[in-house]
Every structure is written in structure tokens, then in C-alpha cells.
C-alpha angles and dihedrals in degrees: 000000000000091000091051091051091048092056095048116105112242114253112255113230120241105230099181129063128359123304118259105266097191097080089059096048125104108263091244090055091050094049093049101041107148092004102093115136102185145344136202142168113246089189137346110297097021125099119195120196126188122196130212085244090062096249119133136200133191121206122197116206116211128193117228136183090257097229100058134193122229093254091058093049091049091048091055092047092049091052091048090051096046103038104024137028097281096261114132131162137175123227125221087262090053096251113146117230122199120189130206130178097206121070090210088068094053104081096041088052092050092047092051092050093049092048087055090053100254117140118228115217144068096128130117120354096356139106103275123212109291114249116217145173128249103281124181094333098077113339116116097213108032120154092185139009105264093187090052091053089051094050093048093045097045089052085060094043099041093117091053090054096052095042133056105223104124123103088245138343115304119213115197123188135185131199129193094207137025103242119035121042132017133078146215114299140171083247120013126189111202137169115255120202112203103184134053118256122280109235123217095206095189091063103041097083092049099045111025134069094219100201090054092050092049091049093048096062108100094207100040092244097138126077136167118269142171114234122182089348094304129108109257143140136258133203127223096221092195088065100034115109093189093239096145096228090133095057101072096057092035116034092182086071092076112193100168114096130171091221105033102036103089137171125248130194120219127189141195103040120145131176096191129086097197096113101013143342121308112268138203118236119245133215117273105160129018135187102028115162116264089229116166145218097033104009092212094179091055092049091049094053095042091052091048091054094041097050093043087055091047093051098043110030124093122245113285094012115133118217094261093048091051092051093047090051097050097032130238094271090059091044092059091045094052096045095041090227117150120246105224141174089271089071092060122082103235103151111136091233094055096100091051090047092051092046091057093048121106090222105054134037131179 
């Protein structure tokens, strides 16, 4: 066996386009691609598809801790091999999905997953697994640990994952910085820098390519300077929006701060256009403490928004649709959240920005 492996030519990676997914699909899914007649959810966490050919498949969705150790991955694979047909995939939100083509295999599979400690859910009108960015594990510019926020928050929202009692699905996202990863979500938890970067002038000339740093600033707040006889950079603090875009190409421009790097909660974002146009999320809460390892203040405010939405929205309304229907004034009244100066656009470049927009002219 070892000799045969040694003579095999290494597989060349495909570095353009997406990999072919069909060779990894369950055979029933491959045979019935494009032929599905109907689908339903027999229980939270289980998807049932019926084909025009009469074949059926059941898919069990399993919540994971997103950044998984090898033992957890092996445990999932062992369960898929023993109780299913050996077909396992991970979703973009790091749920695991295991597919079977025999209903008799469904309950034993669910029992095995629950015995191993995996929650079953995340389908239909529930809180889906929270998507997040890299965090402290392997991001080069994190201001918080996005995966830690997710773990702490999903511990609080476990019941909303395994049950379907929301008006519609709720997508929550987290981001460990303000500029790189992340996405629009019904509820988004993002880092919020509140002070300009602190510059270590003695290191700038040795570490940073200054023209690139100047060009990277979205509001033209950075310009070359000479400090103590050495080439450096300076920041026009009246223009700076504390986004942190300068920090990745120039680490001596440190933006992360234990006191001034806060967490903000945004609401109403939506990537899809199934019921309406995609929407950007908007600020709901600013200035929450970046307080690991459990981030209790973040969990408290997210739950307040989530349960107010659950108790007041109409069936099938997403968070953004609910807010647009009742208005932002009513949203702040129902949630009890304060409306502060952080909700008002007061950047000195705002008028120029609006004047160059295609949507508004003075």
C-alpha cells in the first residue's frame, strides 16, 4: 500500500473557479439534480426533499463550534459513516449536513448526533448558526475574537437554534474588524474603533510603504510627514473615521485599544432579493464594551432586539422588513435602546460625500 502511494502522482490543485461539487453529493442528489418536486421540514433541523422520480432524501443539519478541532471533525465523520451513507458537507455558516435516502435511518442518526453533543436545528424560522470572521485565531488585524463572541452568544441562543419560533429566519454575523470580512445580517455584531491610530514614528520608515498607506485611507486623512528627522506619517484627526484601514499595511499605526475599541450592533441587513431588494444594515447600538470571554453586554442587547422582533413582527417578516414597517422611532421605543449621537451622521466630509452621490444633490 505504501509503495503504491509513493508512486502515485500528486494531485495538482485547481486554482481557478470552484471545485466540482457533484462528485461529493449523495448519489440520490446527483440522480435527481433539477428534478425536485417538493420539500418540507418534518422537524426543526431536518430537510425532506421529494423528487418527481419518487425518490426521497432527508438531510439533518447539525450545529458546530465553527472553528473545529480534529477530534470533532472525526466524530462527525464517524457518525456519518455508521448511521448514514457517509456523505457529509459543511455549509457557509459551518453547520454540518448529513444526508440519508432511507427514513428508517433518520432517527438513529439524530439520536447519535445528540448523544455526541451536537444540536440539531438552524432550519426554517429559527436563529441560524452565526457566521463570523477569523478573530484572534488567524486574522492579522483583529480587534476582538469574532469566534469567541459567536460561542458565547450561541450558548445564550441555543434554544432558538433548535426550535422554529421566529417570524422568519434570523441571520446573525460578527466581524473582528471594521473593514475586511463580515457581511450584511439581520443582526450584525462588529468592532467599532472610536479613536484614531497611535503612530509609532520610529518604526514607520522601516515597516510601512508610505504611499500605499496614504492611498489606502478612504477619507484622505493620512499624509506623509517627517518626525524627529525620520520619514513617517500623520493623521488629520478631524477627517479620520477610525476605520482601521491603515493598520494592515502599516502595523505601527496601531488602531486596536483595550479602552477605545468597542462593539456595535447593526440591524436590518439582507443579502437576498427573494422578497425585496438587498439592504444594508444600520446602526442600533454603539459603544458596547469589548469584554471577553463572554461579552455579556453584547448578549444582553442582541437578545433584547431578537425577542422584541419575535414578539412584534408579522409572520415571514425579516428583521429589516419589520423595522421598515414600524419605523425607526418605534423600533427604539419597543427595544428600549437609547438613540444617541452615534446614530447621527456628523462627519465633516458628509456634505461632500452626499454631493458626489448619484442619489442626492444639493
